N, C-alpha and C positions, 0 to 999 in steps of 0.2 A: 384401383390397386387393393382398394382395403376392402370392398368386396370378395374382390377374388380371393383374397387370404380367409376371409370369415367363411366362406364359401368351401374350402380346402380344410377347415380345422375338423376334427371328427368331436364326435358327442353333441349334446342338446343346447341350450341358448347358454346355462348355467357354466357349464362344462367349455364351451369357448372362451366364454366371458372369462374364465380363469387362465386358459391359453394365453388369451389374448393381452391380460394383466401380465403374466408371466413373460410374453416377449417384449411386451413393453419395457417392463424392469429392467430385462437381460440389454437390451439394447439401449437403454441408459448406463448402465453398468460398464458395458463396452466402452461407450464412450466417455463418460469421465476416468476410465482405466488407462484406456489405450491410446484413444484417439486424441481429446484433450491434450493430454503432458506432452503425446509426439506434436501439437501443433504449435502450444503456447511458443516455442522458440522462433518461431516462424512469421510472428503476430505481431506487431509495434506495439505493442501495451507498455514496453519499457520506455517507450521515446516520449516523455512528455515533454510538453512545450509550455506548461502553464505555470506562472509563478506567480504570487501574492499581490502584484501590483495591481492586476485586473478586477480582483475583487475587492479591492479598495477603491477603486475609480468607479467601478461597480455602484456601490453604497451612496457615493457623495455626489451622484449626476452628472459628473462631469464629460 
């Protein structure tokens, strides 16, 4: 897949590298601005079941 994208980009190696960097940055921006905020309520990150007791027991060797 990456080879196909690389072959279809215009320009020499430096131009292709710059275009690739811009494409990667655009993908990261889209993920952080649109995809992750949309998916965050669907993920169970707020359902934490860990309390302070487990950390204390681990330190005492019980």
